[in-house]
C-alpha positions, 0 to 999 in steps of 0.5 A: 460315317465311321464306324463307333470308336469305343475304345482301342488298342493303340500300342498293337504294331503296325499292321490291320486296323486296331480292335475295338473293345468295350472295358469301360464307360469311361472310353466312351465319348457322348457320341460313341453312345449316341451312335449305339443307342441309334443302332439299338433302336435300328435292332430294337424294330426289327425284334418287333417282327414275327421273324426275330432274326437278321443274317448280320453276323452269319459266320463270326463266334462270340465266345460268353466267357463266365467267371461268376453267375448270371442269367440277364447278362449271359443269357442276354448277350446269348440270345443278341448274337442268335438274333444277329444269327452269330455262332454261340459258345457259352464257357462257365467257370464250374465244370471247367479246366478252370475248377483244375487251376487253369489261370484266366491267361491260358484259359483266354488263350485256349478259347483265343485259339478258337478264333473268335470274333467277340469274346463276352467276359464276367470276372470277378477280378477288376481289370481281367478284361483288359488281360482277354483283350491283351492276350487274344486277338477277338473283340472285348465285351466287358460284362462286369468285372469285379466291382469295378464295372459293367458297362453294357448294364448303364448303356441299356439303362441309358436307353430305358430312361431315354425311351421312356422320358424323351431326355437325359440331361438335367436328370435326378438319379438317385442311387440306393442300396450297396453301392460301394460294391455295386459295379453297376452304380459306377458305370452308371455314375460315369456314364450318365454323367456325360448326359448332365443328370445327377446322382442322390447314392444312398445306403449305410455309411459304409457303403457310400464313402466320403470318397464316392462323390468324387467318381465321375469329376465334374458330375454333381454326386451327394452322399444322404442316409435317408432314402426318403431324402435320396428320393425326394424328386426324383427321376429316377431311382436306381434300387441295388442289392446287398452284393454279401459276396464282396463285402468283407465289413461287418453288415447291418440285420435284415431287420433294420435295411429295410426299416432304413433303405427299402423302396416301398410304395410310400416312400415312392410317392416322394419321387415326381410322379412319373420317376422310374424305379429300375433295378439290374437284379436279381431282386430280393424282393421285400428286402431292398424293394416290395412286391408292390412297387417292383411290379407297380407301374412305375417299374421298368425292371422288364423294360431293361431285359429287353433293351438289353437284347437290343443294347447288345446287339448294337455292341456285337454288330458295331465293334464286328462289323461296324456302320454300313458304307457307301450307304446301304441300308443298316441290316435291320431296315431290310425287309425280311419277307412274310414278316410282317411286323408285331405290335410295338411292346410299348403299345402296351400300358405297363401296369396290365404286365405280367408281374416281374419274377425272381432272377439270379443274377444280372 
């Protein structure tokens, strides 16, 4: 089997094989996604072991370059790299040379001088990951660029949906909240649309403009302004926070937002009985979602966090090591002496899980 295609830097002159990056879900084919998810499932089984660390990327260097606040994404990438035995370097803009006026290009080239294998970048400007891919020799992963894309969040959301519902084709996905400024919404629409999902986008009119109906040609997208209509018969509900840091237009009051768009238990009843509730975080409890729903049996927020590690392990592995040639066993399937398998997390009834804790950012 060939390695995952992802997006290649095909403009380089003849010589070494083109680098592979993950910059946008639009660059992924359905086969790419299925290969990645299959690899993630293999790594997930490895994470059930008592000793979870694998030697797969020993000696590799993964740099996490974050210009925006993050808890889930940054910790997930760091943990994924460490689970694969890679060396990690976390660089945040606060307290770095960025505070002294250093440009992204200069920062990227400085980090590139350390010869990293992968640079994971989050940046408030659209196109920042593409710039890093041009000026360094590393594989680049987009961990969120402005309101443009968040590919790994969409992949872990898709993985969660497939694990919990057993299918993707034909699912009705309701996306509720500040859709206009959400890179998570855009990435999910582009990615899930490849698998036949259709969408109801819901929020205040200024955050669900008409042009959103056409952001993914061939994907069925409708706009509605009542949450009751959006979640009616939904298989999946993705709740979004209000992204005040990206807004330039007038907002609405918290009370008006709660009244019109908060997901509570009564509104959730309009969805299918087995509908999933997803949230990329951070959750503003009591604003876009009630604690009762956030901690309820249909909430998959913790599953998203757990699945994110396996999905990001798969991404790091496929970008760097690729698939094992010659029919050799995948590194995650190799037995580790003295490490009996732990109980499967999915054997635990979700209704018995601990409440979801607050986080800072996804």
